[in-house]
C-alpha positions, 0 to 999 in steps of 0.5 A, a space after each residue: 708454581 711455575 716451573 717453566 713459562 713460553 712465550 706465544 705469539 698468538 696468546 698469552 703465555 704458555 706455562 707448566 706448573 708444579 705442585 710440590 709437597 713436602 721435602 728431601 727424599 724420596 721423591 715421585 713425580 706425577 705428570 696428567 694431561 700431556 694430551 690435551 682432552 684428557 682432563 680425568 687425570 688432571 681432576 685424579 691429581 687435583 684431588 691428590 693434592 687435597 690429600 697433599 695439602 691434608 698430609 705432608 709426605 715424607 720426601 717430595 712429592 711432585 704434581 704435574 696435573 696439566 702438563 698440555 694447557 693450550 691443549 687442553 683449553 681448546 678440548 684437544 688432544 695434540 699441542 695446538 701449533 703446528 697439531 703435534 702430538 706432545 707425547 711423542 716429543 720426549 725426551 726434547 730439546 731446550 732449544 728445539 721447537 715450543 713443543 719440544 722445549 715443553 717436552 725437555 721442561 717435563 723432563 727437568 720437572 721430573 725428579 726422583 726415581 719414580 714418575 707416574 703418567 697419568 693417562 685418559 682413554 681415547 674420546 672413541 673409548 672408556 677404560 676402566 681405571 687401571 695401571 700398565 707396568 713392566 712384566 717384572 721390577 718396582 713397578 710391577 710391585 707398585 702397580 699391583 699396590 694401586 688396586 686398580 680394577 686391572 694391572 696389565 703387565 707388558 712388555 718392555 718394549 711397550 714403554 719405550 715411547 713417549 714420555 714413559 720411554 724417555 724416563 725410562 731412558 734416565 734411569 727411573 722406576 715409571 708406568 703408567 696409570 689410566 682411565 675414563 674416556 678422553 674429552 670428558 670428564 669421568 668424576 667417578 674413574 678419576 676418584 679411582 685412579 686418586 684413591 689408586 694414587 693414594 695407595 701407590 704413594 703409601 706403597 713407596 713410603 710416600 704416605 700412611 693415609 689409610 685408604 681401604 685395599 682392593 685388589 685387583 686382574 693381574 694379567 698379561 693376557 689381552 684380548 682386543 675384540 675387532 668388529 669383521 665390520 663397518 657399523 654400528 656397535 652397540 655394546 652390551 657390557 661397560 669398563 669394569 664388567 666381569 665377563 664369562 666365556 660366550 657372554 655377548 660383549 656387543 653386536 654390530 648393526 647396520 647404520 641405516 634400519 639398524 640390521 644385525 650385521 655381527 655379534 661379537 661374543 667374549 673367549 674367555 673368561 676375564 674383567 672387560 677393560 675398554 669399551 667402544 662409546 662413539 658407535 660409529 666403526 670402521 672394519 678391524 677397528 676395537 670395539 670390546 677390550 678384555 684382560 684374560 688372566 688372572 695371577 
């Protein structure tokens, strides 16, 4: 259904669509596409919708698969009118600018005690499907149940901004499920995300769909590897790879001629959480991220 509509002077009206399955309590809301080019989350929620059409959930499940529809139509991360970052506009305002009114509508459409923001990595970094949750609380156990390759437990202040921050300020249990890269549909990643969301809904009591359990790395210790110089980065690992201390993660080469400039080596064992996929880098830019400790 169309939950909210906003007229546009330049094109057809904007519509915020919400798919609803089931009825009554408990209620959960899952949102994707706050950034227009993050299409893996959109596809993952559409796959989840297929599951919910086959099995009526206990309680109510709301899906908002594509919030930034205008950005998605143009393949852009940001809201195209005024170049605004929709994720920095929450909680929004019902009488504010267009992007603030959309943010307000998303907040009103986000019913229930549990809310999940399904995201994608940036257009230059490919991330393994994973969960980001606070250090403790219900979100951690739900994230663990999702069974994605990595559960990254982070300090609460890491979730103070954006849609997740607005949900938390409103008293909701909120977490981030994230994977793939912006501007591209990574089918395998989207399918892994969808299966993780099914397991999460099973844990939350909404579904009984048998989804094979999966054990991932649970960590608070994530190491970012950055090149000291600028150049052409050539990775030796992929998202999801397990690495050992001393393993070469990638090399930096001269853009012209290909001469070796720098080698990046893992300082500890872990799982590759993210890899730079666009090779031209500036000094100190992130090229590999490794989830190190496990529990």
